[in-house]
N, C-alpha and C positions, 0 to 999 in steps of 0.2 A: 571308389564308392559303390558303383553299380557296374555290372558287366552283362554281356549277352547271355551268359549262362544262368543269370538270375531272373531272366525275363519270365513273367507269368501271364502276359497277355498283351493285346494291342488295342489302342483306342479306336472306337468305331462310332458311327452315328453322330447325333447332335451333341456338341460339347460346349461348355461355357467356362467362365472363370470361377464358378461355384460347384459345378458337377460335371461328370462325364460317365460314359459307359465303356467297358472294354470286353472284348472277347477273350475268354480265359483259355490258356493253353491246356489241352486235355490232360497233359502229364503233371500239371501244376496242382498243388494242394492249397486251396483258398477257403477261408472261413469268414463268416459274418463278423464285422468289427476289425478285420485285419488292416494294418497300416500299409499303404502302398505309395509309391512315388512314380512320377512321370515328369515330362517337361512341357512347359507352356510354349506358346508361339515365340516368346522372346528367348527361349532356350534356358529358362530358369527351372530349377528343380522344385516341384510342388508336391506337398504331402497331403494325403487324404485317407479316409477310412471307408471300407466297403460297407455300404448301407443296405444293399439288396443283392441277392444272388438268385438267378432263375435258370432253369434248364429248358432248352428249346430243342425240339426235333422237327426239322424243316419238312421231312417227309410226312409227318403226322400232324401238321399244324393247320390243316384246312378247316375253315370255320364250319363246313358242311359235314364234317365227320361225325359219325355216331359210333356206338360200340361195335355194331356188326361190320361197318365199313373199316373201322380201325383193325378189327380182327383179321379181315381179309388182307389189309395192307401189311400187317405183321407177318402173315404167312407168305405173302408174295415177295416182300423185300428181304426177308430173312436177316442175315447178319449185317447187311448193308445199312440197316436202320441205325445202328450205333455209330456208323461213320458220318451220319448226317445230324448228329446231336451237337448242340453248342451250349456252353455255359456262359451266361452274360452277367457281369457284375456292374453294379451302379456305385459310384464313388462320390462322396461329399468331400470337396476340397477344404482343408483346414488352413492352408496358407503356403507361401513359398519359403523354402529353407534358406536361411541367410546366416551362415555360420552356425552358432548354437542357438539361434533364435528363429521364431516363426513370424514372418511378415505377411500382411494382407496380399493376396494374389488378385491382380486386376487384369490379367491377360488370359484369354481362353486357351484351353488345351487343344492341340492340333490332332486331327484324325491321323491314324497310322503310327502315332508315337508308341513306343514300347512302354509297358507298365512293369514295375518291379516291386517285390516286397521291400519295404523299408528295412534297412539293416538295423541290428540292435545298437550299433554305434551311433547312427543318426538319432535314434529315439533316446538313447542315454544322454546325448548332448542337449536335445530339446527339453528333456524333463529335469535337467540339472539346474537347481535354483542358483541365483546369483549370489545369495548370502547364506548365512547359517541356516541349516535345515534339519529336519527329522525324517527318518525313513519309516514309512507306514505300510509298505507292501510292494507288490510288483504289478506290472501291466498284466491284465487278465489273460491275454494271448501271448505274452512274452515274459516268461518267468525270469529271464536274464536281465530284464530292464527294471531296476528299482524305481519306485515312486517316492519322491521326497517332497516335503512341504516347506516353503519358506517361512521360518519362524516369525520374523518381524511382521509379515503380512497376515499370517494365521492368527497371531495374538492381537496385534494392533487394529486390524480390520475385522476381527471377530469371525466366528464360524458356527455352523450348525451341523449336527449329526442327526439324520432323520431316517426312520425305518419302521416297519411293523415289528411287533413283538417277536423276539427270537431270531431276528435277521443279523444280529451282531453289533448293535449300537454300543453296548458296554465294552465289548472286546475292542472296538475301534477307539473308544475313549481311553482304555487302559494302554493300548499301544502308543497313543499320542502322549499320554502322561509319562510313560517310560522314557520316551525321547526327550521331552521337555525338562524332566527332572534329572534323570541320570546322565543324559548326553549333553544337555545345554546348561543345566544348573539353575533352572528357573523356579519360581514360586508359583504353585498351583493350588487352588482351592476347589474341591468338588462338593457341591451341595447334594447330598445323597438321601432322597426321601425313602428309599426302600432297603437301605443297608447293603447295597450291591458291592460296595468297595471297602467295607469295614475289615475284611480279611485280605486286603490288597498286599501283595508282596512283589517287589520289582526284581527282575532277573539278576541284576548285578549287585544290588545292595540289600535285597530282602525287604525287611520292614524298617530298616534303620533310617530311611528317608521318607517314611510314611507316618504322618501325625494324625491320629484319630481323635476327633473332638466331639464330645457329646453335644447335641443340639439343644442346649438349655435356654431358658427364657430369662432375661434380665429385666424384670418388671419395672425396676426403679427408673429406667430410661424411657419408659413408654409415656406418651401423653394420654389424656383421658379417652380420646377416640380410639386409639390403638388398644388401650386396655378394654374398652367396651367390645371391640372386635374379638379380643382374646377370650373374654368371658361369654362371647356369643350373645350379647345384647343386640336385638334386632336394630338395623339401621333406621327403621321407622319409629322406634320407641324413643322419641325425642325427650319426653319427660324423664324417663328412667335414665337416659344418658346424661341429662342435665344434673340430676341428683348425684350420679356417679362422678361427674366432672368436679362438682363442688367438693365432694368428700375426698377425692383423689388429690386435688390441688392442695387441700388442707393437710393431708397426710404427708405429702412431699415437702411442704413448707415446714412442718413440725418435726420431721424425722430425716433430716439430711444425711445423717450418718448410718441410717439403716438401709437394708437392701434385702432382696430375695423374698421368700415366703412370709417373713416377719412383717413386711410392709402390707401385704394383703390381709394378714391377721389384724393389723392395726386398722386397716380400712373397714373390715367387718365390725370391729369393736366400735368405731366411730358411728357407723350406721345404726348399730343397736342402741347406742346412747341417744341418738336422735329420736328413735321410736319410743324409748323409755321416758324421755323428758318431754316428748311432744314439741320439741324445739330443735331447730337446726342452727348450728354455729359453724360457719365456714370462712376460710381465708379467701378474700377477693384479691387476686393478683393485680388487677388493674388499679384498684383503689388503695392497694397496699395496707389493708386493714381487715379485721374480722367483721363479719356481718351476721346478725342474729335474726332469725325469722321463725314464726310459729309454724309448726308442722300440722297441716290440715289432715283430718282423720281419713279422708279419701285418698291420701297419698301414702299412708302407712303400708298398704299392700304393694305399692310400687317399690318402696325401699326394701320390703321383705323379698321381693323378686330379685333384687340385686344381691342381697345376702345369700339367697339360695344359689345363685350362679357362682358366687365366690367360693362357697363351700364345695360345690360340685367340681369346680376347677381345681381346688386344692386337693380334693380327694383323688381325682383322676390324673392330675399333672403336677401335683406338689413336688414330686421327686425331680422334676425337670425345671424347677424355678431356682435361679441362682443369683448371686450378687457378683459373680465373676464376669469379666468382659470377654465375649466370644472372639472379638477381633484380636485382642491381645494374645490369644492362644495360638495364632497363626505363626508358623515357623518359616523363616526364609530358606529358600533352596530346597524345599520339601513339597510333597503332595500332602495337603491338609484336607482330610475327609471329614466333613461335618455330618454326623449321623443324625438325620431327622426322623428315622424310622419309627420311634415310639410315639410320635406326635400325630395329631389329626391335621388335615389339610389347612384348616383355619389357623391353627397355631403355627404351622410351617410358614404360611404367608406372612404372618406378623413378624416372626423371627427373621426370615429372609429379607423382608423389607428393611428392617432396622439394621441388619448386618451389612447389606449392600450399601445403604445410605452412609453408614459410618466408614466403611472402606473407601468409598468414593470421595467423601468429604475430606478424609485424612490425606488421600493421595493428591487431591486438588490443592490443599493447604501446603503440603510438602513441596510440590513442584513449583508453586508460585513463590514460596519462600526461597527455594533453590535458585530460581531464575533471578530473583531480585538480589540475592546474595552475590551471585556471580557477576551481576551488573554493577552493584554498588559497594559490595564488601561490608555492608552494615551489619553489626553484631546482632541487631534485633532479629534479622532473618535467620542467622545462624542459631540463635536461641530457639526459634520455632522448629527448625529442623532437628535439633538435639532433643527437644521435648517429644516429637513424634517418634524418633528413633528409640527413645527409652520406653514410651508407652506402647508403640506398635512397631517392633523391630522389622517385621516383614514389609511394612508399608513405606519404608525409605527407598524401596525399589519397585519396579513394575510388577504387576501381579495378574494372573489369569484366573478367572472364576468360571467354572463349568457348572451349569445348572441342569442337573438331570430332571427329567419329567417337567420340562420348562412350561408346558401347557397348564400345569397346576398353578404356577406362580404368575404367569402372564397370559391368561386365557383371552381369546378374541372376544371383544365386546364387554369386557369387565374392567373396571377401574379399581385398582388397589395399590397400596404403597410399593409392594414388590414389583408390580408391572411398571409403575411410574419410574422407579429408579433403574430398572433394567433398560427401559427405553432411553433414559438419559445416558447411561453407560454406553449403549449402542451408538448414540449420536456423538458423544463427547469423550468417551473413554480413551481413545487413541491419543488425545492431547495430554492426558495425565497418567498414562501408563497403566490403564485398567483394561484388560482384555476380557471379552465375554464369549463363552461357548454355550450354546443352547442345544439340548438333546431332547428329542420328542418322538414318540411313537404315533402321535396324532397331530401332524403339522397343521391340519385345517382348524384345529382347536387353539392354535398358538397365535398370539397377537401378530397380525400381519406386518405392522410397522416395524416391530422388532425383528421378525424373520427376514424382512427385506434388507435389513442393514447388516445381516450376517454375510460378509462378502466372500467367504469360502463355504461351500456346501459339500458335505460328505453324505451322499444319499445312498443308502442301502435299499433293500427291496421295499417298494411301496405298491400295494395293489388296489387300494381304495381310489376310485376315479376322482372323488372329491379332494382327497389329499394330493393326488397327482396334479390336478388343475391348480390347487392352491399354491403348491411349491413352484410350479411353472410360472405362475403370475408374480410370485415374490422373488424370482431369480432372473436377473437380466442375462446372466451368462449361460443359462440352461436352455438349450434348443429343444424343439419338439421331438426330434428324432432321438436325442439322448434320453428324454423322458420316457419314450417308448421302450428303451432298453431296461428301464428300472424295474418294471413289473416282472421281467424275466430273469432278474439276478438271483443267484443262489446265496446261501448263507455265507457271510463274510465277504461278499462281493459288493462293490460300490461304484457309483459314478462320482468323481470328484471334479468340481468346477470352481472357478473363482480366482482370487488374486494370489493365493498361496501356491498355485500350480500354474505353470506356463501354458499348458495345453490341456483341455478337458480330457479325462481319461477314465476308462473302465479298469478298475483296480481290484486285485485280490488282496484284501487286508491281511496282514500277518496274524496268525493265531497267537494271542498273547500267552496262552498256557504252553505253547511250544517254543517260546523264546527262552533260550537257556543261557545263563551267565554264571558268574562266580557264586551266586547265592542259590543257584538251582533254576527251576522253571518259574515263570510268572504265575501268580495266583490272584484271583479275585472271586467275588460271589456272582450273583446275577443269573445262575443257572436255573432252569426249570426243575421242579421236583420230579423225580422218577416215579411216576404214579404206579406203574406195574411192579417195579421193585419194592415199593413201599407196601403195596397190597400183599405181595408175596411174603414180605417180612411179617405182616400182620397174621397171615395164614400160618406161617411157621411157628408162631408163638403158641399155637394150639389152644387158645382160650375159646371157650364156648360162649359166644355172645348172645346165644338164644335164651340163656337163663337169666333171671333177674339177679342183679348184684345187691 
């Protein structure tokens, strides 16, 4: 496993069961972050990472030295100066190597022990998951050591992908989606606010396992409060919301077979009739009868305000109103990209809240019926399962939902339906086969309770101190020294910690567009616009924009 020829240093100075220093062999090649092994006082092999490297020259280390005295020393000592240099490395111990596992180390390292670079074989064993896995990259300093993530832990215990813009979040997501769909055969949904994945093609199967779903709004399933949010009626406009609720409940009661934009047109028609007749007639769900009241003149403008909002919504978003069920469009064993790009954030939140609620409730109902059927064999539970299979084919099986720009849907300090159901999935989803992945470029804007329950974190470059502190606070597995590494990461490089990986790792994520399979190379959107190229294109057109058109 190790030999004298592999030695790169000798332990010196104060050493403990968590850290030690070693003097580096001048001929050795050592880098920050390198994996090293030595033995503790019990003779057990312990693995660590180099966290600091310093170069010391004992001839020039006097505290009283200044430039002039150092210059004289350099001239006097000549070539012998280099013979008195020492490189000292500080190591943080990760644990003791026990077969293919890493166990806690509770015995200090002994001075005088030899230190070796950890072999690729040791690292491959340590990073090999126990169950089904997907390969996402290689160790940053060891390109021969693949990094794989345990799929059960990744999906069931949820994950987060966090980074600044342009650091490689979408690429990391695309690499994981490729593994989960093409290699494992799982069902994945990507909620895509910016259209980054609408051109997704997987390396082996191209677009045949990619299902693009337009993010349309099924208004007939909305309650009055959700409709008010969709129409951008202020939350403080209680009277306007009350009129809207009465009219909407009446329309839903009278038009059970209608859906889509027709329902909103009927809603507008009813409100106009109220104004014309100076009388409101609405269905009271609690009393199960119609109620008629006089419309006071000072409330006419209130109702006109609702009509204005309905007309504006239909004008701007009428093309995205549907009577079709978004959840029913999900296909099992595929990546289902829900394109939310054409919508405003408010509309996105309403759609996502309803979508997640429907997915979660269907999965809960199916799993409960399945467990009861397996226990009792009663046909009633089998019937429930069959109904769900027919209505939602994909929801008879576990599902992973990846929420891009998650801080839009679950912002810190804001309560909305999307945030509430995301929080519930984060807490309970593993019991019902609903996995959650959140992706964000501003983690400090993301609901802390949700982020803290993402038990695997793939953290690319983060430079904002507030974001760094927030992620550290929400991550039990993330140490301060690993967080210090994050600001210095390059594009496509990540720190991965959590339950889907055995040992925290600095990883170079594969470039999705360089992954080549039977269908060619992987493709997705998400790139920055080439500003200089586009300006050059404008210039090449030869149009004189200084003249009036």
